[in-house]
C-alpha positions, 0 to 999 in steps of 0.5 A: 267833339267841337275841337275835332271838327275844327281840326278837320276843317283846318286840315281841309282848308290847308289841303284845298289851299295847298299849304305844305301839301303832302309834307313828308315830315314834321320839319316842313321838309320834302325829301329829294330821294338822295338819303345822305343829301337829305340827312345833311339837310335834316330831311330835305328841301325846306318848304316856304324857304328860298333855295339858291342854286349857283354855278361854279363857272359860266359853262355850268349854268346849263348844268345848274338849270338842269339840276333845278328842273330835276330837283323841282321834278323830284319834289312835284312827285310828292306835292300837288300843284303846278310849277311856276317858272319866272324866266329871265331874258338873260338865260333865254339869250344864252341857253335858249327857251324852255321847252315845256314838253321836254320836261316830261323826262323829269316827271313834270307834265306840260300842263303843270308848268306856267312860264312867265317872261318879265320885261324889267327888274321891277316886273321880275321881282313882283312876279317872284313875290306873287308866285312865292306867296300864292297858296297851292303851287307845287314849286316856284323857280326863278332864274335871275341874272346879275342886273335883276339881282336882289338887294337886302330889302327885296330879298327879305320881301321875297323870303317873307312872301315864300313863307306865306305861300309855303311852296319850295322856291328855287332861285338860280343865279347866273355866274358872278351874279350877286348872291341872295343874302336871305337864302335858307339854303345855297348850293353850288352846282358843277357838272359831272360825267355820267355813268353808263347804265349797268347793261352797257358797262361791257360795251366795246370802246369803239361802239356808240355808248348810250347816254347815262343818267345826268350827274352833278356835283353839289356843294352845300355852301350855306344851310340855316338848318342842316350842315355843309358838305359835298355830294354827287347826285344823279337823277333817276328817270325810273323813280323821278328822284335824286339818288347817290351814284353807286360805288363800283368795285374794281371790274377790270378784266385783268386777273388780280393777283393778291399777295399771300399773307401768313 
């Protein structure tokens, strides 16, 4: 009876602190919604670990940031707590400031977002460690340029802080920035052309077609728990989850004449 009371007390404390809150499986991973992608990662994005996102080119940095927000939005549907964004001045100068109200399209409400703008490399590293080690957060997103990168010692400190906080931590690295050596998972992001919605497949080419769901090419370059591979993922604004795009059959208007076989 006393043991049961202790277990219930520990469960209540973990719920209040937010440590591994709403974890979807026993491996400490949260699924993204894309089944094959989650299967390759043995269940999804690991909690309390650093996931590094890298672009395949300079112009892909904006696409990488979009995927990071979409990934955070998918996980925040399953976790309580807020999203802390540690913003590097480089990304603000290159691509503009983050508009919190615009993230509602990814399922992230503005009151769940805290944006920090550090002024130096030491300040950036300190903010990342403090945010990563804080219990009760939904996710942590750090955007780092080349001059504010992490060496071996600072990377190990950040990974240790993330293991203490238990929230998923994402680190978006600028193009040609030094890689995060202690990353549990490293993904290379590239943009892909969007697919038209099903209801707009037959729109005439001259007409103004609507925008399709955002799509990315994902290369798993490093994974300490799962396997490597290539994926194409979309973001669904209906479920606020990632998903694999459907494979369409040949829908040409021309008559298909198949050869007869004996």
